[in-house]
mmCIF file as Biopython writes it, N, C-alpha, C and O atoms, coordinates in Angstrom:
data_model
#
loop_
_atom_site.group_PDB
_atom_site.id
_atom_site.type_symbol
_atom_site.label_atom_id
_atom_site.label_alt_id
_atom_site.label_comp_id
_atom_site.label_asym_id
_atom_site.label_entity_id
_atom_site.label_seq_id
_atom_site.pdbx_PDB_ins_code
_atom_site.Cartn_x
_atom_site.Cartn_y
_atom_site.Cartn_z
_atom_site.occupancy
_atom_site.B_iso_or_equiv
_atom_site.auth_seq_id
_atom_site.auth_asym_id
_atom_site.pdbx_PDB_model_num
ATOM 1   N N  . MET A ? 1  ? 125.641 108.337 171.238 1.0 0.0 1  A 1 
ATOM 2   C CA . MET A ? 1  ? 124.849 109.378 170.625 1.0 0.0 1  A 1 
ATOM 3   C C  . MET A ? 1  ? 124.549 108.994 169.173 1.0 0.0 1  A 1 
ATOM 4   O O  . MET A ? 1  ? 125.430 108.497 168.471 1.0 0.0 1  A 1 
ATOM 5   N N  . ILE A ? 2  ? 123.362 109.211 168.739 1.0 0.0 2  A 1 
ATOM 6   C CA . ILE A ? 2  ? 122.950 108.924 167.368 1.0 0.0 2  A 1 
ATOM 7   C C  . ILE A ? 2  ? 122.652 110.248 166.686 1.0 0.0 2  A 1 
ATOM 8   O O  . ILE A ? 2  ? 122.047 111.141 167.280 1.0 0.0 2  A 1 
ATOM 9   N N  . THR A ? 3  ? 123.078 110.369 165.440 1.0 0.0 3  A 1 
ATOM 10  C CA . THR A ? 3  ? 122.834 111.578 164.665 1.0 0.0 3  A 1 
ATOM 11  C C  . THR A ? 3  ? 122.106 111.227 163.381 1.0 0.0 3  A 1 
ATOM 12  O O  . THR A ? 3  ? 121.984 110.052 163.032 1.0 0.0 3  A 1 
ATOM 13  N N  . GLN A ? 4  ? 121.636 112.212 162.697 1.0 0.0 4  A 1 
ATOM 14  C CA . GLN A ? 4  ? 120.877 112.006 161.470 1.0 0.0 4  A 1 
ATOM 15  C C  . GLN A ? 4  ? 121.657 112.580 160.297 1.0 0.0 4  A 1 
ATOM 16  O O  . GLN A ? 4  ? 122.223 113.669 160.390 1.0 0.0 4  A 1 
ATOM 17  N N  . ALA A ? 5  ? 121.685 111.836 159.186 1.0 0.0 5  A 1 
ATOM 18  C CA . ALA A ? 5  ? 122.323 112.309 157.956 1.0 0.0 5  A 1 
ATOM 19  C C  . ALA A ? 5  ? 121.232 112.497 156.914 1.0 0.0 5  A 1 
ATOM 20  O O  . ALA A ? 5  ? 120.434 111.592 156.668 1.0 0.0 5  A 1 
ATOM 21  N N  . ILE A ? 6  ? 121.202 113.653 156.314 1.0 0.0 6  A 1 
ATOM 22  C CA . ILE A ? 6  ? 120.211 113.952 155.295 1.0 0.0 6  A 1 
ATOM 23  C C  . ILE A ? 6  ? 120.949 114.311 154.009 1.0 0.0 6  A 1 
ATOM 24  O O  . ILE A ? 6  ? 121.840 115.160 154.017 1.0 0.0 6  A 1 
ATOM 25  N N  . PHE A ? 7  ? 120.576 113.661 152.898 1.0 0.0 7  A 1 
ATOM 26  C CA . PHE A ? 7  ? 121.196 113.966 151.617 1.0 0.0 7  A 1 
ATOM 27  C C  . PHE A ? 7  ? 120.179 113.758 150.520 1.0 0.0 7  A 1 
ATOM 28  O O  . PHE A ? 7  ? 119.155 113.105 150.717 1.0 0.0 7  A 1 
ATOM 29  N N  . LYS A ? 8  ? 120.466 114.312 149.380 1.0 0.0 8  A 1 
ATOM 30  C CA . LYS A ? 8  ? 119.561 114.209 148.228 1.0 0.0 8  A 1 
ATOM 31  C C  . LYS A ? 8  ? 120.043 113.088 147.312 1.0 0.0 8  A 1 
ATOM 32  O O  . LYS A ? 8  ? 121.241 112.897 147.105 1.0 0.0 8  A 1 
ATOM 33  N N  . ILE A ? 9  ? 119.074 112.355 146.771 1.0 0.0 9  A 1 
ATOM 34  C CA . ILE A ? 9  ? 119.369 111.240 145.877 1.0 0.0 9  A 1 
ATOM 35  C C  . ILE A ? 9  ? 118.243 111.165 144.846 1.0 0.0 9  A 1 
ATOM 36  O O  . ILE A ? 9  ? 117.103 111.520 145.145 1.0 0.0 9  A 1 
ATOM 37  N N  . GLU A ? 10 ? 118.555 110.713 143.652 1.0 0.0 10 A 1 
ATOM 38  C CA . GLU A ? 10 ? 117.531 110.588 142.617 1.0 0.0 10 A 1 
ATOM 39  C C  . GLU A ? 10 ? 116.458 109.601 143.069 1.0 0.0 10 A 1 
ATOM 40  O O  . GLU A ? 10 ? 116.763 108.551 143.636 1.0 0.0 10 A 1 
ATOM 41  N N  . LYS A ? 11 ? 115.214 109.950 142.812 1.0 0.0 11 A 1 
ATOM 42  C CA . LYS A ? 11 ? 114.090 109.130 143.256 1.0 0.0 11 A 1 
ATOM 43  C C  . LYS A ? 11 ? 114.178 107.702 142.717 1.0 0.0 11 A 1 
ATOM 44  O O  . LYS A ? 11 ? 113.941 106.740 143.448 1.0 0.0 11 A 1 
ATOM 45  N N  . SER A ? 12 ? 114.521 107.571 141.433 1.0 0.0 12 A 1 
ATOM 46  C CA . SER A ? 12 ? 114.575 106.234 140.829 1.0 0.0 12 A 1 
ATOM 47  C C  . SER A ? 12 ? 115.668 105.376 141.473 1.0 0.0 12 A 1 
ATOM 48  O O  . SER A ? 12 ? 115.485 104.172 141.657 1.0 0.0 12 A 1 
ATOM 49  N N  . LEU A ? 13 ? 116.800 105.993 141.816 1.0 0.0 13 A 1 
ATOM 50  C CA . LEU A ? 13 ? 117.886 105.257 142.466 1.0 0.0 13 A 1 
ATOM 51  C C  . LEU A ? 13 ? 117.473 104.813 143.863 1.0 0.0 13 A 1 
ATOM 52  O O  . LEU A ? 13 ? 117.741 103.680 144.263 1.0 0.0 13 A 1 
ATOM 53  N N  . LYS A ? 14 ? 116.819 105.706 144.605 1.0 0.0 14 A 1 
ATOM 54  C CA . LYS A ? 14 ? 116.351 105.374 145.950 1.0 0.0 14 A 1 
ATOM 55  C C  . LYS A ? 14 ? 115.351 104.218 145.899 1.0 0.0 14 A 1 
ATOM 56  O O  . LYS A ? 14 ? 115.443 103.272 146.681 1.0 0.0 14 A 1 
ATOM 57  N N  . GLU A ? 15 ? 114.401 104.304 144.976 1.0 0.0 15 A 1 
ATOM 58  C CA . GLU A ? 15 ? 113.389 103.250 144.870 1.0 0.0 15 A 1 
ATOM 59  C C  . GLU A ? 15 ? 114.011 101.908 144.518 1.0 0.0 15 A 1 
ATOM 60  O O  . GLU A ? 15 ? 113.621 100.873 145.060 1.0 0.0 15 A 1 
ATOM 61  N N  . LYS A ? 16 ? 114.983 101.929 143.606 1.0 0.0 16 A 1 
ATOM 62  C CA . LYS A ? 16 ? 115.661 100.692 143.203 1.0 0.0 16 A 1 
ATOM 63  C C  . LYS A ? 16 ? 116.424 100.086 144.386 1.0 0.0 16 A 1 
ATOM 64  O O  . LYS A ? 16 ? 116.376 98.877  144.610 1.0 0.0 16 A 1 
ATOM 65  N N  . ALA A ? 17 ? 117.122 100.934 145.133 1.0 0.0 17 A 1 
ATOM 66  C CA . ALA A ? 17 ? 117.884 100.457 146.290 1.0 0.0 17 A 1 
ATOM 67  C C  . ALA A ? 17 ? 116.960 99.950  147.391 1.0 0.0 17 A 1 
ATOM 68  O O  . ALA A ? 17 ? 117.245 98.934  148.025 1.0 0.0 17 A 1 
ATOM 69  N N  . MET A ? 18 ? 115.860 100.651 147.618 1.0 0.0 18 A 1 
ATOM 70  C CA . MET A ? 18 ? 114.908 100.217 148.643 1.0 0.0 18 A 1 
ATOM 71  C C  . MET A ? 18 ? 114.299 98.864  148.294 1.0 0.0 18 A 1 
ATOM 72  O O  . MET A ? 18 ? 114.124 98.009  149.163 1.0 0.0 18 A 1 
ATOM 73  N N  . LYS A ? 19 ? 113.979 98.677  147.011 1.0 0.0 19 A 1 
ATOM 74  C CA . LYS A ? 19 ? 113.391 97.415  146.572 1.0 0.0 19 A 1 
ATOM 75  C C  . LYS A ? 19 ? 114.390 96.268  146.749 1.0 0.0 19 A 1 
ATOM 76  O O  . LYS A ? 19 ? 114.030 95.185  147.210 1.0 0.0 19 A 1 
ATOM 77  N N  . LYS A ? 20 ? 115.635 96.520  146.381 1.0 0.0 20 A 1 
ATOM 78  C CA . LYS A ? 20 ? 116.663 95.495  146.524 1.0 0.0 20 A 1 
ATOM 79  C C  . LYS A ? 20 ? 116.884 95.151  147.994 1.0 0.0 20 A 1 
ATOM 80  O O  . LYS A ? 20 ? 117.022 93.979  148.344 1.0 0.0 20 A 1 
ATOM 81  N N  . ALA A ? 21 ? 116.919 96.163  148.850 1.0 0.0 21 A 1 
ATOM 82  C CA . ALA A ? 21 ? 117.085 95.933  150.289 1.0 0.0 21 A 1 
ATOM 83  C C  . ALA A ? 21 ? 115.917 95.112  150.832 1.0 0.0 21 A 1 
ATOM 84  O O  . ALA A ? 21 ? 116.112 94.168  151.598 1.0 0.0 21 A 1 
ATOM 85  N N  . GLN A ? 22 ? 114.710 95.480  150.427 1.0 0.0 22 A 1 
ATOM 86  C CA . GLN A ? 22 ? 113.522 94.772  150.891 1.0 0.0 22 A 1 
ATOM 87  C C  . GLN A ? 22 ? 113.548 93.306  150.457 1.0 0.0 22 A 1 
ATOM 88  O O  . GLN A ? 22 ? 113.157 92.424  151.222 1.0 0.0 22 A 1 
ATOM 89  N N  . ASN A ? 23 ? 114.005 93.048  149.241 1.0 0.0 23 A 1 
ATOM 90  C CA . ASN A ? 23 ? 114.095 91.665  148.751 1.0 0.0 23 A 1 
ATOM 91  C C  . ASN A ? 23 ? 115.081 90.845  149.569 1.0 0.0 23 A 1 
ATOM 92  O O  . ASN A ? 23 ? 114.962 89.622  149.638 1.0 0.0 23 A 1 
ATOM 93  N N  . LYS A ? 24 ? 116.047 91.501  150.185 1.0 0.0 24 A 1 
ATOM 94  C CA . LYS A ? 24 ? 117.024 90.814  151.025 1.0 0.0 24 A 1 
ATOM 95  C C  . LYS A ? 24 ? 116.619 90.829  152.499 1.0 0.0 24 A 1 
ATOM 96  O O  . LYS A ? 24 ? 117.366 90.364  153.359 1.0 0.0 24 A 1 
ATOM 97  N N  . GLY A ? 25 ? 115.424 91.368  152.784 1.0 0.0 25 A 1 
ATOM 98  C CA . GLY A ? 25 ? 114.914 91.384  154.156 1.0 0.0 25 A 1 
ATOM 99  C C  . GLY A ? 25 ? 115.509 92.493  155.015 1.0 0.0 25 A 1 
ATOM 100 O O  . GLY A ? 25 ? 115.521 92.390  156.242 1.0 0.0 25 A 1 
ATOM 101 N N  . LEU A ? 26 ? 115.998 93.545  154.384 1.0 0.0 26 A 1 
ATOM 102 C CA . LEU A ? 26 ? 116.603 94.656  155.106 1.0 0.0 26 A 1 
ATOM 103 C C  . LEU A ? 26 ? 115.846 95.940  154.820 1.0 0.0 26 A 1 
ATOM 104 O O  . LEU A ? 26 ? 115.181 96.073  153.793 1.0 0.0 26 A 1 
ATOM 105 N N  . SER A ? 27 ? 115.957 96.878  155.741 1.0 0.0 27 A 1 
ATOM 106 C CA . SER A ? 27 ? 115.431 98.204  155.450 1.0 0.0 27 A 1 
ATOM 107 C C  . SER A ? 27 ? 116.523 99.002  154.746 1.0 0.0 27 A 1 
ATOM 108 O O  . SER A ? 27 ? 117.706 98.680  154.847 1.0 0.0 27 A 1 
ATOM 109 N N  . PHE A ? 28 ? 116.116 100.032 154.041 1.0 0.0 28 A 1 
ATOM 110 C CA . PHE A ? 28 ? 117.075 100.882 153.347 1.0 0.0 28 A 1 
ATOM 111 C C  . PHE A ? 28 ? 117.999 101.565 154.359 1.0 0.0 28 A 1 
ATOM 112 O O  . PHE A ? 28 ? 119.185 101.758 154.089 1.0 0.0 28 A 1 
ATOM 113 N N  . GLY A ? 29 ? 117.462 101.925 155.508 1.0 0.0 29 A 1 
ATOM 114 C CA . GLY A ? 29 ? 118.264 102.550 156.553 1.0 0.0 29 A 1 
ATOM 115 C C  . GLY A ? 29 ? 119.395 101.651 157.023 1.0 0.0 29 A 1 
ATOM 116 O O  . GLY A ? 29 ? 120.511 102.116 157.255 1.0 0.0 29 A 1 
ATOM 117 N N  . VAL A ? 30 ? 119.108 100.366 157.162 1.0 0.0 30 A 1 
ATOM 118 C CA . VAL A ? 30 ? 120.138 99.410  157.583 1.0 0.0 30 A 1 
ATOM 119 C C  . VAL A ? 30 ? 121.231 99.317  156.525 1.0 0.0 30 A 1 
ATOM 120 O O  . VAL A ? 30 ? 122.416 99.264  156.855 1.0 0.0 30 A 1 
ATOM 121 N N  . VAL A ? 31 ? 120.837 99.297  155.254 1.0 0.0 31 A 1 
ATOM 122 C CA . VAL A ? 31 ? 121.819 99.243  154.166 1.0 0.0 31 A 1 
ATOM 123 C C  . VAL A ? 31 ? 122.737 100.457 154.231 1.0 0.0 31 A 1 
ATOM 124 O O  . VAL A ? 31 ? 123.954 100.324 154.101 1.0 0.0 31 A 1 
ATOM 125 N N  . LEU A ? 32 ? 122.157 101.645 154.431 1.0 0.0 32 A 1 
ATOM 126 C CA . LEU A ? 32 ? 122.962 102.861 154.512 1.0 0.0 32 A 1 
ATOM 127 C C  . LEU A ? 32 ? 123.897 102.840 155.721 1.0 0.0 32 A 1 
ATOM 128 O O  . LEU A ? 32 ? 125.048 103.265 155.628 1.0 0.0 32 A 1 
ATOM 129 N N  . LYS A ? 33 ? 123.399 102.346 156.853 1.0 0.0 33 A 1 
ATOM 130 C CA . LYS A ? 33 ? 124.241 102.250 158.058 1.0 0.0 33 A 1 
ATOM 131 C C  . LYS A ? 33 ? 125.402 101.282 157.832 1.0 0.0 33 A 1 
ATOM 132 O O  . LYS A ? 33 ? 126.537 101.575 158.208 1.0 0.0 33 A 1 
ATOM 133 N N  . LEU A ? 34 ? 125.123 100.136 157.223 1.0 0.0 34 A 1 
ATOM 134 C CA . LEU A ? 34 ? 126.176 99.150  156.962 1.0 0.0 34 A 1 
ATOM 135 C C  . LEU A ? 34 ? 127.211 99.684  155.981 1.0 0.0 34 A 1 
ATOM 136 O O  . LEU A ? 34 ? 128.410 99.471  156.160 1.0 0.0 34 A 1 
ATOM 137 N N  . ALA A ? 35 ? 126.751 100.373 154.949 1.0 0.0 35 A 1 
ATOM 138 C CA . ALA A ? 35 ? 127.671 100.935 153.962 1.0 0.0 35 A 1 
ATOM 139 C C  . ALA A ? 35 ? 128.537 102.021 154.592 1.0 0.0 35 A 1 
ATOM 140 O O  . ALA A ? 35 ? 129.736 102.095 154.321 1.0 0.0 35 A 1 
ATOM 141 N N  . THR A ? 36 ? 127.940 102.858 155.425 1.0 0.0 36 A 1 
ATOM 142 C CA . THR A ? 36 ? 128.697 103.913 156.099 1.0 0.0 36 A 1 
ATOM 143 C C  . THR A ? 36 ? 129.735 103.320 157.036 1.0 0.0 36 A 1 
ATOM 144 O O  . THR A ? 36 ? 130.873 103.786 157.080 1.0 0.0 36 A 1 
ATOM 145 N N  . LYS A ? 37 ? 129.348 102.287 157.790 1.0 0.0 37 A 1 
ATOM 146 C CA . LYS A ? 37 ? 130.289 101.638 158.705 1.0 0.0 37 A 1 
ATOM 147 C C  . LYS A ? 37 ? 131.438 100.991 157.940 1.0 0.0 37 A 1 
ATOM 148 O O  . LYS A ? 37 ? 132.597 101.116 158.335 1.0 0.0 37 A 1 
ATOM 149 N N  . ALA A ? 38 ? 131.122 100.296 156.841 1.0 0.0 38 A 1 
ATOM 150 C CA . ALA A ? 38 ? 132.158 99.645  156.039 1.0 0.0 38 A 1 
ATOM 151 C C  . ALA A ? 38 ? 133.116 100.679 155.453 1.0 0.0 38 A 1 
ATOM 152 O O  . ALA A ? 38 ? 134.323 100.443 155.414 1.0 0.0 38 A 1 
ATOM 153 N N  . PHE A ? 39 ? 132.602 101.811 155.001 1.0 0.0 39 A 1 
ATOM 154 C CA . PHE A ? 39 ? 133.448 102.865 154.457 1.0 0.0 39 A 1 
ATOM 155 C C  . PHE A ? 39 ? 134.347 103.438 155.546 1.0 0.0 39 A 1 
ATOM 156 O O  . PHE A ? 39 ? 135.539 103.647 155.323 1.0 0.0 39 A 1 
ATOM 157 N N  . ALA A ? 40 ? 133.785 103.691 156.712 1.0 0.0 40 A 1 
ATOM 158 C CA . ALA A ? 40 ? 134.558 104.245 157.827 1.0 0.0 40 A 1 
ATOM 159 C C  . ALA A ? 40 ? 135.624 103.263 158.302 1.0 0.0 40 A 1 
ATOM 160 O O  . ALA A ? 40 ? 136.722 103.676 158.674 1.0 0.0 40 A 1 
ATOM 161 N N  . ASP A ? 41 ? 135.310 101.964 158.295 1.0 0.0 41 A 1 
ATOM 162 C CA . ASP A ? 41 ? 136.257 100.932 158.731 1.0 0.0 41 A 1 
ATOM 163 C C  . ASP A ? 41 ? 137.308 100.606 157.675 1.0 0.0 41 A 1 
ATOM 164 O O  . ASP A ? 41 ? 138.310 99.956  157.973 1.0 0.0 41 A 1 
ATOM 165 N N  . GLY A ? 42 ? 137.079 101.054 156.450 1.0 0.0 42 A 1 
ATOM 166 C CA . GLY A ? 42 ? 138.028 100.791 155.379 1.0 0.0 42 A 1 
ATOM 167 C C  . GLY A ? 42 ? 137.816 99.473  154.673 1.0 0.0 42 A 1 
ATOM 168 O O  . GLY A ? 42 ? 138.692 99.026  153.933 1.0 0.0 42 A 1 
ATOM 169 N N  . THR A ? 43 ? 136.670 98.835  154.881 1.0 0.0 43 A 1 
ATOM 170 C CA . THR A ? 43 ? 136.421 97.555  154.216 1.0 0.0 43 A 1 
ATOM 171 C C  . THR A ? 43 ? 135.827 97.731  152.824 1.0 0.0 43 A 1 
ATOM 172 O O  . THR A ? 43 ? 135.798 96.782  152.039 1.0 0.0 43 A 1 
ATOM 173 N N  . ILE A ? 44 ? 135.353 98.934  152.510 1.0 0.0 44 A 1 
ATOM 174 C CA . ILE A ? 44 ? 134.994 99.265  151.136 1.0 0.0 44 A 1 
ATOM 175 C C  . ILE A ? 44 ? 135.679 100.580 150.795 1.0 0.0 44 A 1 
ATOM 176 O O  . ILE A ? 44 ? 135.930 101.414 151.665 1.0 0.0 44 A 1 
ATOM 177 N N  . ASN A ? 45 ? 135.969 100.745 149.530 1.0 0.0 45 A 1 
ATOM 178 C CA . ASN A ? 45 ? 136.654 101.953 149.090 1.0 0.0 45 A 1 
ATOM 179 C C  . ASN A ? 45 ? 135.891 102.543 147.912 1.0 0.0 45 A 1 
ATOM 180 O O  . ASN A ? 45 ? 135.476 101.824 147.002 1.0 0.0 45 A 1 
ATOM 181 N N  . VAL A ? 46 ? 135.716 103.826 147.941 1.0 0.0 46 A 1 
ATOM 182 C CA . VAL A ? 46 ? 135.040 104.523 146.855 1.0 0.0 46 A 1 
ATOM 183 C C  . VAL A ? 46 ? 136.105 105.302 146.110 1.0 0.0 46 A 1 
ATOM 184 O O  . VAL A ? 46 ? 136.701 106.231 146.653 1.0 0.0 46 A 1 
ATOM 185 N N  . GLY A ? 47 ? 136.342 104.920 144.863 1.0 0.0 47 A 1 
ATOM 186 C CA . GLY A ? 47 ? 137.358 105.598 144.075 1.0 0.0 47 A 1 
ATOM 187 C C  . GLY A ? 47 ? 136.757 106.749 143.289 1.0 0.0 47 A 1 
ATOM 188 O O  . GLY A ? 47 ? 135.724 106.599 142.637 1.0 0.0 47 A 1 
ATOM 189 N N  . VAL A ? 48 ? 137.394 107.866 143.356 1.0 0.0 48 A 1 
ATOM 190 C CA . VAL A ? 48 ? 136.962 109.030 142.587 1.0 0.0 48 A 1 
ATOM 191 C C  . VAL A ? 48 ? 138.109 109.392 141.663 1.0 0.0 48 A 1 
ATOM 192 O O  . VAL A ? 48 ? 139.205 109.732 142.108 1.0 0.0 48 A 1 
ATOM 193 N N  . LEU A ? 49 ? 137.837 109.312 140.367 1.0 0.0 49 A 1 
ATOM 194 C CA . LEU A ? 49 ? 138.867 109.584 139.378 1.0 0.0 49 A 1 
ATOM 195 C C  . LEU A ? 49 ? 138.594 110.904 138.686 1.0 0.0 49 A 1 
ATOM 196 O O  . LEU A ? 49 ? 137.439 111.248 138.437 1.0 0.0 49 A 1 
ATOM 197 N N  . PRO A ? 50 ? 139.635 111.639 138.378 1.0 0.0 50 A 1 
ATOM 198 C CA . PRO A ? 50 ? 139.415 112.882 137.634 1.0 0.0 50 A 1 
ATOM 199 C C  . PRO A ? 50 ? 138.933 112.564 136.223 1.0 0.0 50 A 1 
ATOM 200 O O  . PRO A ? 50 ? 139.295 111.539 135.645 1.0 0.0 50 A 1 
ATOM 201 N N  . LYS A ? 51 ? 138.123 113.445 135.688 1.0 0.0 51 A 1 
ATOM 202 C CA . LYS A ? 51 ? 137.627 113.258 134.331 1.0 0.0 51 A 1 
ATOM 203 C C  . LYS A ? 51 ? 138.777 113.413 133.351 1.0 0.0 51 A 1 
ATOM 204 O O  . LYS A ? 51 ? 139.528 114.388 133.396 1.0 0.0 51 A 1 
ATOM 205 N N  . GLU A ? 52 ? 138.901 112.432 132.463 1.0 0.0 52 A 1 
ATOM 206 C CA . GLU A ? 52 ? 139.979 112.480 131.484 1.0 0.0 52 A 1 
ATOM 207 C C  . GLU A ? 52 ? 139.618 113.460 130.374 1.0 0.0 52 A 1 
ATOM 208 O O  . GLU A ? 52 ? 138.475 113.520 129.920 1.0 0.0 52 A 1 
ATOM 209 N N  . SER A ? 53 ? 140.595 114.208 129.960 1.0 0.0 53 A 1 
ATOM 210 C CA . SER A ? 53 ? 140.388 115.186 128.905 1.0 0.0 53 A 1 
ATOM 211 C C  . SER A ? 53 ? 141.383 114.886 127.782 1.0 0.0 53 A 1 
ATOM 212 O O  . SER A ? 53 ? 142.596 114.975 127.970 1.0 0.0 53 A 1 
ATOM 213 N N  . PHE A ? 54 ? 140.853 114.532 126.623 1.0 0.0 54 A 1 
ATOM 214 C CA . PHE A ? 54 ? 141.695 114.197 125.495 1.0 0.0 54 A 1 
ATOM 215 C C  . PHE A ? 54 ? 141.596 115.278 124.421 1.0 0.0 54 A 1 
ATOM 216 O O  . PHE A ? 54 ? 140.571 115.946 124.281 1.0 0.0 54 A 1 
ATOM 217 N N  . ASN A ? 55 ? 142.676 115.433 123.674 1.0 0.0 55 A 1 
ATOM 218 C CA . ASN A ? 55 ? 142.613 116.355 122.549 1.0 0.0 55 A 1 
ATOM 219 C C  . ASN A ? 55 ? 141.880 115.664 121.392 1.0 0.0 55 A 1 
ATOM 220 O O  . ASN A ? 55 ? 141.593 114.468 121.455 1.0 0.0 55 A 1 
ATOM 221 N N  . GLN A ? 56 ? 141.587 116.415 120.356 1.0 0.0 56 A 1 
ATOM 222 C CA . GLN A ? 56 ? 140.783 115.901 119.245 1.0 0.0 56 A 1 
ATOM 223 C C  . GLN A ? 56 ? 141.418 114.670 118.592 1.0 0.0 56 A 1 
ATOM 224 O O  . GLN A ? 56 ? 140.715 113.705 118.292 1.0 0.0 56 A 1 
ATOM 225 N N  . LYS A ? 57 ? 142.725 114.690 118.370 1.0 0.0 57 A 1 
ATOM 226 C CA . LYS A ? 57 ? 143.410 113.576 117.722 1.0 0.0 57 A 1 
ATOM 227 C C  . LYS A ? 57 ? 143.293 112.296 118.558 1.0 0.0 57 A 1 
ATOM 228 O O  . LYS A ? 57 ? 143.031 111.223 118.014 1.0 0.0 57 A 1 
ATOM 229 N N  . THR A ? 58 ? 143.484 112.404 119.866 1.0 0.0 58 A 1 
ATOM 230 C CA . THR A ? 58 ? 143.386 111.236 120.742 1.0 0.0 58 A 1 
ATOM 231 C C  . THR A ? 58 ? 141.960 110.700 120.780 1.0 0.0 58 A 1 
ATOM 232 O O  . THR A ? 58 ? 141.752 109.487 120.761 1.0 0.0 58 A 1 
ATOM 233 N N  . ARG A ? 59 ? 140.973 111.600 120.834 1.0 0.0 59 A 1 
ATOM 234 C CA . ARG A ? 59 ? 139.574 111.159 120.817 1.0 0.0 59 A 1 
ATOM 235 C C  . ARG A ? 59 ? 139.256 110.376 119.560 1.0 0.0 59 A 1 
ATOM 236 O O  . ARG A ? 59 ? 138.563 109.361 119.619 1.0 0.0 59 A 1 
ATOM 237 N N  . GLU A ? 60 ? 139.751 110.833 118.431 1.0 0.0 60 A 1 
ATOM 238 C CA . GLU A ? 60 ? 139.520 110.133 117.161 1.0 0.0 60 A 1 
ATOM 239 C C  . GLU A ? 60 ? 140.172 108.747 117.174 1.0 0.0 60 A 1 
ATOM 240 O O  . GLU A ? 60 ? 139.588 107.780 116.685 1.0 0.0 60 A 1 
ATOM 241 N N  . GLU A ? 61 ? 141.368 108.653 117.728 1.0 0.0 61 A 1 
ATOM 242 C CA . GLU A ? 61 ? 142.058 107.368 117.822 1.0 0.0 61 A 1 
ATOM 243 C C  . GLU A ? 61 ? 141.300 106.407 118.729 1.0 0.0 61 A 1 
ATOM 244 O O  . GLU A ? 61 ? 141.189 105.221 118.420 1.0 0.0 61 A 1 
ATOM 245 N N  . LEU A ? 62 ? 140.783 106.904 119.832 1.0 0.0 62 A 1 
ATOM 246 C CA . LEU A ? 62 ? 140.036 106.052 120.756 1.0 0.0 62 A 1 
ATOM 247 C C  . LEU A ? 62 ? 138.734 105.563 120.146 1.0 0.0 62 A 1 
ATOM 248 O O  . LEU A ? 62 ? 138.306 104.441 120.416 1.0 0.0 62 A 1 
ATOM 249 N N  . LYS A ? 63 ? 138.103 106.385 119.332 1.0 0.0 63 A 1 
ATOM 250 C CA . LYS A ? 63 ? 136.866 105.985 118.669 1.0 0.0 63 A 1 
ATOM 251 C C  . LYS A ? 63 ? 137.073 104.841 117.710 1.0 0.0 63 A 1 
ATOM 252 O O  . LYS A ? 63 ? 136.180 104.019 117.503 1.0 0.0 63 A 1 
ATOM 253 N N  . LYS A ? 64 ? 138.285 104.787 117.108 1.0 0.0 64 A 1 
ATOM 254 C CA . LYS A ? 64 ? 138.605 103.707 116.157 1.0 0.0 64 A 1 
ATOM 255 C C  . LYS A ? 64 ? 138.780 102.445 116.929 1.0 0.0 64 A 1 
ATOM 256 O O  . LYS A ? 64 ? 139.055 101.396 116.345 1.0 0.0 64 A 1 
#
């Protein structure tokens, strides 16, 4: 069974990815399918980190 995934993406990002895929002889759909399969298989990992929150003193130290 085949299903459809619909999501929103910035136009400029989509165009850039489509152009890169085309330069490699692939369709954007194939790139998305390969990325989804790799993520599901565990061969790529997407790390999501919490946003760091520093107090004023630490921010000033980091700026230096």
